[in-house]
Structures are given as C-alpha cells and as structure tokens.
C-alpha positions in Angstrom: 9.0 16.0 0.8 9.0 14.0 4.0 7.0 11.0 2.3 8.5 9.0 -0.3 5.6 6.9 -1.0 2.1 7.3 0.5 -1.3 5.7 0.6 -4.0 8.2 0.1 -7.6 6.8 1.4 -10.5 8.6 -0.2 -13.9 8.0 0.6 -16.2 8.1 -2.2 -19.1 10.2 -0.4 -15.5 12.6 -1.5 -16.1 12.4 -5.1 -20.0 13.7 -4.8 -18.7 16.9 -4.6 -21.7 19.5 -4.7 -23.9 16.4 -5.1 -26.9 13.6 -4.2 -25.4 11.0 -5.6 -22.7 10.4 -8.0 -19.9 11.8 -9.1 -19.2 15.6 -9.9 -16.6 15.9 -12.6 -14.8 18.9 -11.5 -14.5 17.3 -8.2 -12.3 14.9 -9.7 -10.7 17.2 -11.5 -9.2 19.2 -8.4 -8.3 15.7 -6.3 -6.4 14.7 -10.2 -4.4 18.3 -9.7 -3.9 17.4 -6.7 -2.6 14.6 -7.5 -0.6 15.4 -10.3 1.6 17.9 -7.9 3.0 15.6 -6.5 3.5 13.4 -8.3 6.0 15.1 -10.2 7.8 16.2 -7.1 8.8 12.6 -7.2 5.7 11.0 -4.6 5.1 7.6 -5.6 0.9 7.5 -4.6 -1.4 4.8 -4.0 -4.6 5.2 -3.6 -8.3 3.7 -2.2 -11.3 4.8 -3.2 -14.4 3.6 -1.4 -17.6 3.1 -2.9 -20.5 5.0 -0.5 -21.5 8.1 -2.9 -23.0 5.0 -5.6 -23.3 1.9 -3.3 -22.8 1.2 0.3 -22.7 -2.5 1.4 -23.3 -2.0 5.3 -26.4 0.1 4.1 -27.9 -2.6 1.8 -27.4 -5.1 4.1 -29.1 -2.6 6.3 -32.2 -2.4 4.5 -32.4 -6.7 3.6 -30.2 -7.6 1.7 -27.9 -10.9 2.3 -24.4 -8.7 3.0 -22.3 -10.9 0.9 -24.4 -10.1 -2.1 -23.9 -6.3 -0.5 -20.5 -6.5 0.0 -19.3 -7.7 -3.4 -21.5 -4.9 -5.3 -19.7 -1.9 -2.8 -16.5 -3.8 -4.1 -17.8 -3.0 -7.7 -18.7 0.5 -6.6 -15.4 0.8 -5.7 -13.4 -0.5 -9.0 -16.4 2.5 -11.0 -14.5 4.9 -8.6 -11.0 3.6 -9.9 -12.3 4.3 -13.6 -13.4 7.7 -12.8 -10.5 8.7 -11.3 -7.8 7.1 -13.5 -9.3 9.1 -16.4 -9.0 12.0 -14.5 -5.7 11.2 -13.9 -4.8 10.5 -17.4 -6.5 13.7 -18.5 -4.1 15.2 -16.3 -1.0 13.5 -17.8 -1.1 11.1 -15.1 0.3 7.3 -15.8 -1.8 5.1 -13.5 -2.7 1.9 -13.4 -6.0 0.8 -11.7 -5.4 -2.7 -10.1 -8.5 -4.5 -8.6 -8.7 -7.2 -5.9 -10.9 -8.9 -7.8 -11.1 -10.1 -11.3 -12.5 -8.2 -13.3 -9.1 -8.3 -15.7 -11.4 -6.0 -19.3 -11.1 -3.6 -16.8 -8.0 -3.6 -14.4 -4.9 -5.6 -14.0 -5.8 -7.9 -10.4 -4.5 -7.0 -7.7 -0.2 -8.4 -7.5 1.9 -6.6 -4.9 4.9 -7.0 -6.7 3.6 -5.5 -9.6 2.5 -2.9 -8.0 5.6 -1.8 -6.6 7.6 -2.0 -9.4 4.2 1.0 -11.3 4.8 3.1 -7.8 9.1 3.0 -9.0 8.6 3.7 -12.1 6.0 6.8 -10.8 3.2 5.8 -11.5 0.0 6.5 -9.6 -1.8 3.0 -8.8 -5.3 2.8 -7.8 -6.9 0.2 -5.9 -10.4 -0.9 -6.8 -12.3 -3.9 -5.3 -11.4 -3.1 -1.2 -9.8 -6.3 -0.2 -12.0 -9.1 -1.9 -13.5 -10.0 0.5 -16.8 -9.3 2.2 -17.4 -7.8 6.0 -14.2 -5.7 4.9 -14.6 -2.0 5.0 -12.2 0.2 2.6 -9.8 1.4 5.7 -9.4 -2.3 5.9 -8.1 -2.0 1.8 -6.2 1.1 2.8 -4.1 0.0 5.6 -3.6 -3.4 4.2 -2.2 -2.2 0.9 -0.5 0.8 2.4 1.4 -2.3 4.2 1.6 -4.7 1.5 3.3 -1.3 -0.6 5.8 -0.6 2.0 4.1 2.9 2.3 5.3 5.6 4.7 1.9 6.9 6.4 -1.9 7.0 5.0 -3.2 9.4 4.2 -7.7 10.1 4.7 -8.4 12.4 3.2 -11.9 13.6 4.6 -13.8 17.0 4.5 -13.0 18.0 8.2 -9.2 19.2 9.4 -8.2 17.3 12.0 -9.5 14.8 14.2 -11.3 15.7 17.1 -12.6 15.4 20.6 -16.1 15.9 19.0 -18.1 16.1 16.0 -16.8 19.8 14.6 -20.1 19.9 12.3 -22.4 19.9 15.7 -20.5 21.2 18.5 -18.6 24.5 17.8 -16.3 23.8 20.8 -15.3 20.7 19.7 -11.2 20.7 20.1 -8.9 19.7 17.4 -6.1 17.1 17.9 -2.5 18.0 15.9 -1.3 14.6 17.2 -2.4 11.4 19.4 -1.4 8.5 19.7 -3.4 5.1 18.5 -3.5 4.0 22.3 -5.5 7.7 23.2 -7.5 7.5 20.2 -8.7 3.8 21.3 -9.1 5.6 25.4 -11.1 8.3 24.0 -13.3 6.3 21.7 -12.6 8.5 18.9 -14.0 8.0 15.4 -10.6 7.9 13.1 -11.3 4.6 11.3 -13.5 0.8 11.6 -11.4 -1.4 15.1 -9.8 -3.5 12.4 -8.0 -0.8 10.0 -6.8 0.8 13.0 -5.6 -1.7 14.6 -4.0 -3.1 12.3 -2.1 0.2 11.5 -1.4 0.2 14.9 0.5 -3.1 15.2 2.2 -2.3 12.3 3.0 0.7 13.3 2.0 2.6 10.4 1.3 6.3 10.4 -2.2 7.8 9.7 -3.0 12.1 8.9 -6.1 12.8 8.9 -7.1 15.9 6.9 -9.0 17.8 4.4 -8.5 17.1 0.9 -11.0 19.1 0.1 -9.2 22.3 0.1 -6.5 23.5 -2.5 -3.4 22.6 -1.7 -3.3 20.4 1.7 -2.3 17.0 -0.3 1.3 19.0 -1.4 1.2 20.5 2.3 1.1 17.4 3.9 3.4 14.8 1.8 6.1 18.2 2.7 5.5 17.4 6.2 4.1 20.7 7.0 1.5 20.0 10.2 -1.9 20.4 8.7 -4.6 17.9 10.3 -3.7 15.4 12.9 -1.5 12.4 13.0 -2.4 9.7 15.1 1.2 7.6 15.9 2.4 5.7 18.2 
C-alpha cells in the first residue's frame, strides 16, 4: 500500500444512496466492505463524515435559525452518521472507535489525539464525529484538522464524481478532468475542492488531497494502492 495512514472524508449525502434523505443501509454496507478491504491490508484508517443527509447547519441558518444553534444540530447529525458507519463496520468484523469533538460520553469517546493514534496503531478504524466542536467550521475543516493531528499521509475525499474538473461535469459534458493539480492552480482557477479554510490549512501543512469516486467498487483500494484514480492535489 502506498499510504500507511489515511483520513477518509465522506459527505453525509453519500450515505443517502438512492434515497432523498437519511441513511441507506445498502450504501452503508458497501462502504463498510470497501473500508474493510483496505483495513485488512494493514492501512490505518480514520474517517470524518458530514451530516448533510440529516441536517445542514448552513441551510438552517439561511432559513432564519440561529447559526450557532444550527451548527450544533449539524454536529449531532455527524455523530448519528458516525454511529451508523460504526455499526456497519463492526457487523463486517472491523474494530471501530467513534470519537466526538463534543461531549456525548454515553455513545462516543471524547476526541483525544494520543488515544486516537493508539487506536489506529492497534488496527482499529477511528471515526471522528462532531466536526471540530465549534460552530462556523465545516466537516471539511474537521477532516483536515484531524488528518494533521493524527499525522495522516493523505486526505481521501470520496465523492460521487471521479475527480476535479474545470467545470461541473454533471452540467457540462465537455468538462475536462485533472489527474494532478497544485494547490496554487486550484486557487487560481477558482475550483471547488473544499471550503477555503480547510483547503488553506491543508496547503499550509503540505497535506495532499485526493478526490475520487467513492461509489465505484474497488476505487478506495486502488487509491490507497497508489493507482492513478481521481485527482491528486499537492504542492
């Protein structure tokens, strides 16, 4: 395996599968099998999941809700998704720990960096819930922050498209895909990879990002093996 320790970032919407909201058990089981496959290869895996399939704080705020309150609701949604993924992984025989940035001790461990690293070293998959624990920060920011803290080799952003394009490939059939692109080129071209805070944090810490299609069976293994799947963003 090319990468020894990874941070996998999944959107909450990815867990919906073909549904309009909530969690699709079939999609969840598929992800669990993909993650198990690389776990069995000795890869140390940490995961951050969004909460957009249940509640998105920014959307709540745009509808008149207090932004801080809405973001706290979004954090709880990520914990729900974390619990669902934890259950699916443990059903497939993978030891898992869920750590939360907000205190919810009955269902998740508090986030403690040294403990998280120790779990990874023991071969457990660690799921980070609750975002950063602070309002106004997205789960993209949480993913980059946790990746830096656990000294991950790479951030793998699993999406429903197979990489980064010059325009939205779902709207323009002539969209051009990038196999490799620098942080500076992403900023210069105005491409959307992560929110600005998360992207800048990744750039400053020289942490590469690979954007790939998580919904295609076997892609996660290919990425971790070093195959040219998706788009790699680095210096």
